[in-house]
C-alpha positions in Angstrom: 88.2 82.4 144.4 90.5 84.5 146.5 94.0 83.1 147.0 97.0 84.1 149.1 99.8 84.8 146.6 102.2 82.4 148.2 99.9 79.3 148.4 99.5 77.1 145.4 95.8 76.2 144.8 94.5 73.0 143.3 90.8 73.0 142.7 88.9 69.7 142.9 85.2 69.2 142.0 83.0 66.3 141.6 82.0 67.4 138.1 83.8 69.9 136.0 83.6 71.5 132.6 86.3 73.0 130.5 84.7 76.4 131.3 84.9 75.8 135.1 88.5 74.6 134.8 89.5 77.7 132.7 87.8 80.0 135.3 89.7 78.4 138.1 93.0 78.6 136.3 92.3 82.3 135.4 91.6 83.0 139.0 95.0 81.6 140.0 94.6 77.8 140.5 97.6 75.9 139.4 95.5 72.8 138.5 91.9 71.5 138.3 90.9 68.0 139.1 87.7 66.1 139.0 86.5 63.0 140.7 87.1 60.1 140.8 90.5 61.1 142.2 93.5 59.0 141.4 95.9 59.2 144.4 99.0 58.9 142.2 97.9 61.6 139.9 97.1 63.9 142.9 100.6 63.4 144.2 102.1 64.3 140.9 99.9 67.4 140.7 100.9 68.5 144.2 104.6 67.9 143.5 104.4 70.0 140.4 102.6 72.8 142.1 105.2 72.9 144.9 108.1 72.8 142.4 106.5 75.6 140.3 106.0 77.7 143.5 109.5 77.2 144.9 111.2 80.0 143.0 108.6 82.5 144.2 109.0 81.4 147.8 112.8 81.8 147.5 112.5 85.2 146.1 110.1 86.3 148.9 112.6 84.9 151.4 115.5 86.8 149.8 113.6 90.0 149.7 112.7 89.7 153.3 116.3 89.0 154.2 117.5 92.0 152.2 115.0 94.3 154.0 116.2 93.1 157.4 119.9 93.6 156.4 119.2 97.1 155.1 117.4 97.9 158.4 120.5 97.1 160.3 122.8 99.5 158.4 123.5 102.7 160.2 124.1 106.0 158.6 122.3 109.2 157.5 124.6 110.6 154.9 123.7 111.1 151.3 126.0 108.3 150.1 124.6 105.6 152.4 121.0 106.7 151.6 121.9 106.4 147.9 123.4 102.9 148.4 120.3 101.9 150.5 117.9 103.1 147.9 119.8 101.3 145.1 119.8 98.1 147.1 116.1 98.3 147.8 115.3 98.8 144.1 117.6 95.9 143.2 115.8 93.7 145.8 112.5 94.3 144.1 113.8 93.4 140.6 113.3 89.9 139.2 116.6 90.0 137.5 120.1 89.3 138.8 122.1 92.3 140.0 125.9 92.6 140.2 
């Protein structure tokens, strides 16, 4: 299974085994469901997948915003280049930066 990194995937099959579920999860699925499908359970699974994915989406958005802000800065001096490089490294980090 090939998955876009920013899309949560829920695999549903008519019949499934533990091995099939483990393979799907290993390949990036956030959940594995079998039929018969319970609508209420499906809604819970979808809600959890979106909640789990939300921080990653926010991080992607913030990185994009940082890239566009850095692109609008003007300057060619050593100091501004040093600041820009530090900001770009900080934007790629998963940790908070002061």
